[in-house]
N, C-alpha and C positions, 0 to 999 in steps of 0.2 A: 786754632781759632775757637773762641768761646761761642757756644751755640746760643744765638739770640732767643729772646722770649718768643714762643710760638703763639700764633693767633688762637683764641678759644674755639673758633670755628673748625680749625684743623683738629684740635683735640677732641671736639665733640663728634666730628665725622668719623674719626678713628674709633671712638667708643661705640658708635652705632654700627660700624662695619665689623669690628672685632668682637664677635659674640663670646661672652666669657666662658660658656660651656665648651666652645671650640678651642679656646686658648688653654683652659685648664686641662682638658682631656688629652692634650698632647703630653702632659706630664703626670697626670693622675688618672687612674681607672675609675670612672664615674658610673654609678648605677642610679637609675631613676627611682625616687622614693616620693610618692605623692606628686606635688607640683615642682619639687626641687630635685637636685642630684646630690649624692653622697659618695664619699671615697675616703681613703686613708690620707691623712694630712701629710703634705710633703715637707712641712716645717718642723715636725717633731715625730719621734718614733711612737707608733701606736698599732695595736692589733685590731681594735674595734673602730670602725669609721666614725669620726666626729667632725669631718670636714664637709661642709654643706655649700652648694653652689645654687644660687637662685637665678634662673634665667629671666624671670620677670623683672627682678630688681637689678640684674646685671652685677651682682655682688657675691662674694664668698665670705664664709666665716667658719672658724674652727672653734668648737665648744671645748676643745681640750687645751689649746695653747692661746686662744683668743686672737689668733691672726685673722685679719679680715681686710676687705677692700674691694676694689674693682679690678678689671683685667690689667690695667697699667700697674697698679700696686702689686699684683701677683707676680708679674714679670720682673719688677724692680727687686722684690724680696728674693725671688728664686735665683735670679742671675746676678744680684748685687750690682745693678746698673742704676744710673741716674734717670730721673724723669725724662729728660730730653733724649737720652739714648734709647729708651724704650719706645717713646713716641715716634722717633725717626725710624726705628726698626719696624714698627707696626705700619707706619706710613708706606714704607717700601713694600712690605708684605701685602698690604691691601690696596696699593696703588692710589693712595690719597695724596692729592697735591698739597705741598707744604706752603703755608702762609706764615709770615712773622707779624708781630705787632707793628713793626716798622716796615712798610712796603719796600723801601729802598734796600732793606737787608735781604730781601727774598732771593734776588739773583746771586748775591754773594754767598748765601747759604747753599743754594743749589750747586754753585761752582765748588764750594768747599766739600760738600758731600760727594760730588763726582770725583774730585781729586783723591779723597780718601779711599774710595772704592778702587780706583785705578792703582793706588799705592799698595793696597792689600793684594791686588792681582799680580803686580810685578814682583813683589816680595815672595809670594807663593811660588811663582815661576823660578825665581832665583834659588829658593830652597830646594825645589825639585832638581834643578841643575846640579847643585852641590851634592845632593844625595846620589844622583846618578854617577857623578865623577868619582865618588868614594869607592865605588865598586868596579871602576875601570883600572887598567894597569897603572895609570898615572896617579891613582889614589891608593895604591897598595900599601905604601908606607904609613899613611894615615889610618887605614883600615886595620893593619896589624898593631898599630899603637893602641887602638881601642880594644882589640881582642886580647893582646898579650900584656901590655903595660897597665891598662885600666881594667882588665879582666871583665869586660862587658859582654853580655850575650847579644846575639843578633836581635832578639826581641826588644831589648833595651835601646839598641842603636836605632831601630826603626821607630820605637815609641817616641823618642826625643828628636827624630828627624836629623840625626847627625850626618854631616857631609864633609866634602873637601873642596877647597878653592884651588884650582890649578895655578901653577906658578907663572903662567903667561901674563903679560901686562894688560891685554885686552880680551882675554878669553870669554869672560862673562859678558862684557860689553858687546862683542860681536854676536854672541848667541842671542841676547835679548833684543838688540837693535836690528841686526841683519836677518836673523832667522824668525824671531817672534814679532818683529816690527813694532816694538815699543818706542815711543819718543825718547830721545837721549835726555831731554830735560826731566822726564819722569824718573829715569834711573838716578839722576843726580839728586832729585828731591827725596828719593828713597834711601839715599846714603850708600849706594852701591858703586858709584864711580865718582871721580873727581876730574876737573879740567886740568890739563897740563899747563904749566907755567908758559906764558908766551902765546897761549891760544892755539896750540898744536894738537887739538883733539882731547880725548879723555883716557884715563887709565883706571883699572879695577882697584877698588879700595882694599880688597882682600886677595892675597896671592900666597900660594903655598901654605895654607893654613887649614887646620881642622875647624870646620864650621859648626856652630851650635845655634840653631834658631831660637830667638827670643820671641815668645808669644804673649798676646794680651790674655786677659782672663777668659775670653771666649775662644781661645785656641788659635787665633789668627796670627800669622807671622808678622811682626812689626819691626824686627831688627835682627842683628846677628852678633854673637860673640865669637871670636876667632882665636885659636891657640896656635902659636908658632910650632913648627916641627923642626926648627933649626935653632941657632943661637941668636936669631933676630930679636931685637927688642922693639916694643914691649912684648913680654911673653903672651899677654892677653890683650886683644884689641876689640873694642866695641864699636858698633855703628855710631855715627854722630847723631845728635838729636835731630829729629825730623817732625813732620806733621803728625806722625803716628807714635813716635818714640821719644820718651823723656827718661834719661837714665836715672834721675833722682826720684822718679815716681813709679818705676817699673821694678818688679821682682821676677826673677827667673823661676819658672816651673809653677807659678801660682795657678795656672790653668789646670795643671795636673794635681796640685796639692789641695785645692779648695775643698774637695769632698773629704779627703783624709783629715784636714783640719777640723771640719765640722763633726766628723765621726769621733775623733779623739778629743775634741774640745781643747785643742792645744796646737800651737804653731811653733815650728822650729826654723830659725834663720841661720844658715851657714854662709861661709865666705865665698866658696868657689862653685862654679858650674858642676864640676865632677864630684864634689861632696854631695850636692843635691841629687845628682843622677845616681850615684852609688847607693845612697840611702833609699831612693825610690826602687831601685833594682832589688834591694834587700827586703822590700815590702814595707818600708817605713815611709809612708806617703804624705805625711803632714809637714813636708820640708820645702822651703824655698831658699833661694840664694840672693844675696845682694849683688850689685853689679859694680863693685869696686869703689863705691862711694859710701860715705857715712849714712847709716840708716836714717831716713827722713820721716817726719810726721806723716806725710802722705803715704809712704810705704807701709808704715805701721798700721794706719787706719784701714788700708786696703786688706791687710791680713786679719785684723780684729773683727771685721764684719762677719767672718765665718766662724767665730768662736764665742760661745756664751760666757765662759769663764774669763775670757780675755787673757789667757795665759800665753806668754810669749817667751821662748827660750832662745837666747843667742848662743850659738855654738861656734865661736871663732877659735882660731888656732891659739894654743896656750903659750906661744912664744911671745917675744916682746912686741912684734908687729901686731899679733893677734890681740894682745891686751890693749894696745893703743887703739885698735879698731873697735874693741868692746867699749873702751872709755869714750870714744867719739860717738858711738851709737847711743850710749847711755846719756851723754850730754844732749843729744837731740831729743830724746823722748823722756827725759827725767821729769819734766813737768807733768806728763801723763801718769808716770809711775808714782810720783808723790801724791797725786790726787786719787790714786787707786783705780784709774781708768785702764790700766794694764797691769797684769801680774807678771812682772819682768823677772826672769831668772837668767843666770849665766852658767854655761857649761864649759869648763876647760877639761878636755880629754887628757887623761894621765900620759906622761912621757912626751907631752908637747905635740901629739899627733893631731892631724885633722881627721874629719869623719871618714874620708875615703881611705886613708892609711889604716885607721883603726879597724875597718871592716875586713882588711886583708888577713888579720890574725885573730879577730873576735867575731862572735855571732851577733846577729841583729838583736837578740834578746839581751845581750850584755850592754849594747848601746842604749836600749830602752831603759835598762836599770839606771844607767848614767843620767838619762833625762829625768827619771823619777827622783833622783837625789840631788839634782842641780840646785844650788843655793839661790835664795832671793838676791836681787841685785844689791840691796843694802848690805847684806852679809858678805857678798863678794867684794864690794867696795871697801868694807872695813878690813877684810883680809889683805887687800891690796895696800891699804894705808899702813898697816903694821908690819907688812912683809919686809924682812931684813932690817928691822928697826930694833934698837936696844932701848927699851923703855926705862932702863936704869940710868941711862945717860940723859942729862937735863935737856940737851938740844933736841934729841930724838923725841923725848917725852912731850916737849912743848910743840914741836911740829905735828906730831900725831894728834895731840889734843885739839890743835887749831883745825886740822883737816876734818876731824870727827865732828866738831861743832859746825863747820861749814856744811857737812853732809847731812846732819840731822835737823838743822834749823828750819828747813823747808818742808818737813813732814807735817801735813795738815791734820791727820788723825791723832788725837791726844793719846789714845791707848797705844798706838804704834810708836809714837814718839817716846812715851814713857818706857815702853819695853826696851827700845834701843838705847835710851839713856842708861837704864839699869845694866843692860848688856855691856855697853862700852865702859861703864864705871867699874865693872868686874875686871875687864881687860886692863884698865889703867891702874887698878889696885894691886896687880901682880900677885894675886893669891892671898893678899892680906885683907881678910873680910872686915877688919876694923876700919879700913880706909874707904870702903864702898860708900857709906853715907856722905863722906866728904867729897868724893869724886862726883857723886850724884848732884850735890849742891853746886859744885863748881860748874858742871856741865849745864845745869838748869840756869844758873846765873848768866852764862855766856850765850845760851840759846835763846832765852827770853828775858833779857835784862830789863826791858821797859816794864814788863808785867811785874817782875819781882820788886823793883825799886818803887813803883807806884803803890803797890800793896803795903810796903813797909812805911812809905811816907804818909799814908792817909792818917789823919788824926782820929782818935776814938770818937764815936758818935753814939747817940742813943739808939737803942735797938729799933724803936718805932720810926726813927728818922732815917735809917740806912736806906740807900738806894735799892729799889726792887728791880729784878730783871724784867724785861718786857714780856708780858704773858703771851703764851702761844694761844691761837684761836680756840675759843670755847673751853677755856680753862684747861688747855692741854689736849682736848679731845679733837684732834685734827681729823680723825676718821669720820666723825659726825659731820663736819664741814664738807669733807670730800663727798660724802654720801648726799648731802643736801644739794650741793652745787651740781653734782652729776645728775641727780633726779631732775632738777630744773632744766638743765641743758638737754637731757633726753626727752623731756616733755616738749620742749621747744622744737626739737628736730623731728619728732615723730607725730606731733599733734598740731598741725598747722592752724587749727581753729583757736589754739591757746596763745599763739605767738603775740598778737597785739596786746592781750591782757598782760602777758609777762613783761613786754617792753614798757607798758605804761606804769606798771607797779614798780619796776626797777627804777624808773625815772622819778616817780612820785616820792619814793622812799630814799632816793639818792644812794642806791646800793651798787656795789661793784663786786665782781668775783675776786676772791682773795687768793686762790691758788693760781700760780702763774700759768699752768697749762690750760686751765679753764678760762683764765683771762684772755689768753692768746686766741683760743677758739672763739670766744665771744666777739673779740675784735674782728676776726675774719668773717663771722656771721654778719656783722654790721656792715662790712665792706661789700658784701654781695647784695646787689639791688636787682629789682626787676622780678622776673618769674622765679618763685621759690619752691616750685613743685619738685625740682631736682636738687634741692639744697644740699643733701648729704653727699651726693656724687660730686657736686661742684666744690664743696669744702675739701673733699679728699684730693681732688685734682689740684686745688690751690696749695695744700700742704705738700703734695708730692713735687709740684713744679718748683716751689721755693725751697725744697729740701728741708722743710721744717720737721722736727720729730713728731710722728703721728701715733706711735704705739701707745703712748700714755692716755690718749683719748679715743682710740679707735673703737673701744668697746661701746662707746656711746652711739655709734652709728648702727648698732645691731640690737634687736630685741630678742631676748631669750624668753622662755616660758615665765621665769620669775620676774624679769623686768617688764614684761607685758602686763603682769598683774600689778606691779608697783605703780604704774601710771593710770590704772583704771579709775582710782579715786582722785582725779586730777585736781579739782579745786582745793581739797584738803591738803594734798601733797604740795601744791604750789605755795599755799599759805605757810605750811610748816617749813619748807625750804627757805622761803623769804625770811621767816623768823630767825632761823639759824644764821643766815647770812648777816642780817641786821645785828644779831647778837655779837658778832665779831667786833663790829665798830663800836657798838654801845659799851661792850666790856672794856675796850681800850679807853674810851672817855671816862668810864667809871673809875678805872685804875688811876688815870691821870688826875681827876678831880680829888680822889681820895688822898693821893700823895701830896697834892697841892694844899689841901685842907690841913693835913697833918703837919705840914711845914709852916703854914701861915696862921691857922686858926681862924681864918676869915669866914664870916657868916655866909657870904655870897658863894664862896668855894664849897661850903658845906651844902648849900641849897642845890648847887649844880651836881654835886656828888649824889645827893639823895634823889634827885630827879632821875638820874641815870640808873640808880639802884631800882627804883620803881619800874622803870621801863624794862630792865632786865627780867624782872618777875613777870611782867606781862608777856614778854617774848617767850619766856620759858613755858608758860601755859599754852601758848599758841603752837609751839613746836613739839611738845611732848608726845601727843597721841599718835599722829601718823608716822612721824620719823622713827620713833623707837619701835613701832610695829614692823617697820621695814628693815631695821638693823639685823 
């Protein structure tokens, strides 16, 4: 169930009850300094405290990494949870009644929350049952398999909660229903039992299998993976999708790997449960495993939130099946990789081994070296394309060229595309350097045919008449526009007495914010009506609730010693900021009329151009003194 929009009254009551000092002090050692509290920032490594918590404002801010917000934002960033998840957790913790924007949804939401809590409870009981059974005589075979075949230590077995499902058809069913008194319908919804055909009761989904709990990012059991101990097929069996579990959105061991991923700034995805378990046991803790499906966008995004560099290494088996799995995974996330949103690498372990097998005969340090030398996905793809191909044969050469063109044409970054065009041209030239320019030209023609043909087809024109590129704001000085708009928004947020004047001036001069993140913030400011005393906090909640990116504008919500001084000369700063903003639009009109006059020679076009030129000079004089002082 998708969590419905929560009523602002619920959010507000949670904010009032959840004191930010109480919330933050559960994770950070805070010390009183003046009227505020300080501590070491939990979002980046530091030795000198730069993390400040204001109890009066109910806000936190780090002067080192610029992280900031209220108690809800703190828990969202720390636990990588959604706005709704944090609010619901706080509501349970502080016993706040939950209201939704639509009253008719309230009862359904309460029922939904209650069901999820019961599912967590019954799955935790099932996990305890399986762990207990592992250490009984009936689980001896499974226990020895872990110790001898998988070479796992008792500490690892306990850390991952490994267990055993007895071979009986109703063993778990009887325990949970008859002994623990759980409703049979709850077990079915948890994916633990299935109804018999013909309506003759229920039977256990997992029987005579080694049990591997699958947990969510908070460490709660949401499903199970089960390995057969016989010749039964399939070898691995997962829980069906349930209210808590979606195989295509879940990653095994992410709850244990998230800290390792953050510390190493790198995430590794392997194919199997025991690959991940073996690597964790060896001290390599930035590893998760897929669940037998192609890696999805949702799974990738759930990993990348823990790494700044967005480096993701796929370590799938080097056999044919592993390469197919890698190809499928790349297909799912290629769009992110092409845009540079993920630094995707592919690791194939020598001799076709998986990670678990490799560690039987190699050290963890040797595996880490393999990670360090793993090729980028494009290099790996190129090697796959030319593998076992004879480029001296016309058919192979043509097929390889076509596949390379298909691979490279979607690269957005010009420098990256040019690098790989040159690289592939060298491969296709077979060592003959004289052929490289020809191969480059052929690849360019196929990768961007429209661009090449259009340029060649254009007739010669006079230099003064050639089309000019659209100028960037302030003659390329985007930083000045960023500063001006930031100052204006900061004054509006922190100086309530200036708000009406800013609104009237923007309207009178028909000005808009040019930068998209500022434009979005201004739109949300205008959407908030009524009491604006708590404007900053309400804006933060609006961003968090709607999952809008807040990091790029969060610095505006806080005043440092410098920004406090910046807004002291408010009237002059507002005038200068307005001048910079107006200059963006005036310069665009100036360029437009200039080009139009150069083409037509019209006196009216010249007059329009000259008028805009004079206005640019006026705006320049208005904005020079205060803004440049603040740069």
